[in-house]
C-alpha positions, 0 to 999 in steps of 0.5 A: 566171262561170256560164252564164246561164239564163232560165226565162221571158221577161224581157219581152213581145215584141209587135211584130216586123214592119215599121211602114209607114203605121200598119200592121204588115206583114211584109218584102215579100220575106218575109225575117226575121232573128233577134235574139239574147239577148247574155247566152245566145246564144239567140233572142229573136224573129224580126224582119222583115228589110226591104230597098229595097222596104220602105224605099221604101214607108216613105219614100213614107208619110213623104213623104205625111205631110210633105206633108199638113202633119200638125203643124198638125192636132194638139197635138204637145205633148200627143202628146209628153207622152202618150208620156212618160207611157206610157213612165213607166207601162211603164218596167219592161217597157221597161227589161227588153225593152232590157236583154234585147235589148242586154245593157245592165244593167237598173240603168242602163236603168231609172235612166238611159236611161228617165228621160233619154227621158222628160225629153227628151220633156218638154223637147221639149213645153216647147220647143214651148210656148216657141215657140208652136204654129205652128212654121212661123213659126220653121222649116219641116220638111225633109220626110222625115227618115231615122234610122239607129239605134245598137245602144247606148242603142237605146230612148233613140235612138229616143225622141230621134228620135221627138221630133225628128220630132214637134217638126220636123213631119217624116215619118220613117223609122227603121231600128234596129240589126239587133242591137237592134230590139225597143225601137224597135218597141215605142216606135213602137207607143206613139207611134201610141197617144199620137197620132202620125198614121199615116205620120209614123213608119215603121220598117223593121228589117233588116240594115245592108248592105240596109235601112240602105244603102237608106235612105241611098240613097233619093231620097225622103229629105230628110235623114239622121241617122246614130248609130253608128260612124265607119266606118259613117258613111263608108259612109252618107255615101258612099251618100247622096252619090248624091242629095246628101242631107245627113247629120248624123253623131252618131258613137259615141265614148269620153266624154273625161275630163280629169284635172288634177293638182289633181283628187280622184283617188278621186272621178274614178276612182270615177265614170269606172269606173262608166260612168254618164254615157252615157245623158244624153249625148244621143249614143252613148258607148262607153267613157271616154278619160282624158287625165291630167296626168303627175304624177298618172298612176300614182296615178290609173291604180292607183285606176281599175284597182281600180274596174274590177276591182270591177265585177260582170260578169253577167246584165244583168237582175240589178239588182246587175250593173254590166257586161253583155255586148256586144250581139253577137259582132262587138263582143266580138271587136273589143273583144279585137282592139283590146286586143291591137293596142294592146299590140303597139304599146306600150301596157299593159293594166292591167286586163282585156282578155280575154273571160269566161264560158263563153257570151255576149258578155262581156268584162272591164272594161279599162284600156289605159294609153299610158305612152309618150304616143304616143296609141296607147291612145286608143280613140274607136270601140270598144264595151264597158267600156273605159277608155284613159288617155293622160298628158300634160305639161300643159293645153296638151298635153291640148288639143292632143291633144283637138283633133287628133282628129275625134271631138267627144265630150262632155268632163268636166273634173276639177279643183278649180280653176274657172278652169282648168275654164273655160279648158279649156271655152273651148279644147276643141273640144267642144260639151258640156264639163262640170265633174266631180263632183256634178251634173256641171254642163254648160258647153256647148250645149243638146242639143235645139236642136242635135238639130233642126238637120238636120230644119228650115229656119229662117225669119227673118221681118222 
């Protein structure tokens, strides 16, 4: 793969400061961090690096907004609709910005993440229509909500956080990933223009160690939503426990595909190798884990390897590219280390497994197979184009394997037998179970209703 060169900036970068109480201000310490183009390792922008003082100011602004009962003074449905329309109008530039900053292929951002964000906002507006303008007859906002946002699908995660705060009527503090802050900053500015009052949305970019930890420990925050990896989630819970702040963990994890012996193996392999399901999942998806009935393991492994080897790796801003770089050097190193460690434990690398390119954080699409059935190949928390394959003897073994994990990923079941799909949907401990194939039909819980739970106190008026 040849080195990538950028003759011009792919997208405009307007906001790089903290956004507190409706104003763009540098970090109080004057600190900054560099956001890096993961395809070229060149600097995109210098962004404010906030710390505890900035988090405190943002939380104070959010608390004042929450106490002002702001949600009764505006038509939140119109605000959400206006933001959806703004994203739709600027979808090309926003897609380029997200792809440039995160390494996510622009084709997937443009056709997946952005439409999903627009749909989420419109569903949120419809939800307010359904329950009525005065939501306080149904629930009360918790107060100040803190959102720790992920690197992957950063723009979609930001939109979900904005919509949730607006529907709930909370004040909010958003801490974007230090590796992907630009879309968050742009979208919050768009939300302000769409009519969200000053102080309701506040953004403090910075490192996880300083800004992220400060948000988790902030005594003004009434509820925290963390989206990211399990190891970081544990640290967030530990920091939040000092104030007994409730934490909602939306952990990154591999999407799980259950492949039964009667499945259309070609369709399943083609679909899984595309990694196309992440944007609509309502959570951060970092790869795919396949639990496969053993009689079709060999044939399915061959088809999946062929599909992964056919993917084009390269410049994420090239619409023909299937796989872009990972967001940072640390992700690329962890990806390769995981592959090597699992091979030492007995798993087989059937495709990829190494870095590629002379510059940038690129890795090969990879398939790791656990032929011994020990579960060593299962990866729930690894960023990148990774498929893991674990063969099982029958449906019961698949259910047992999945339910033994703490990860509660979305599950897609590949079978021609509708009765088997329904059995698995009822047995697997996952809120979102879908039937594989055209349309990927949902058989689980509604995402929006679940998303609101950490931000509201339900009311039951007799």
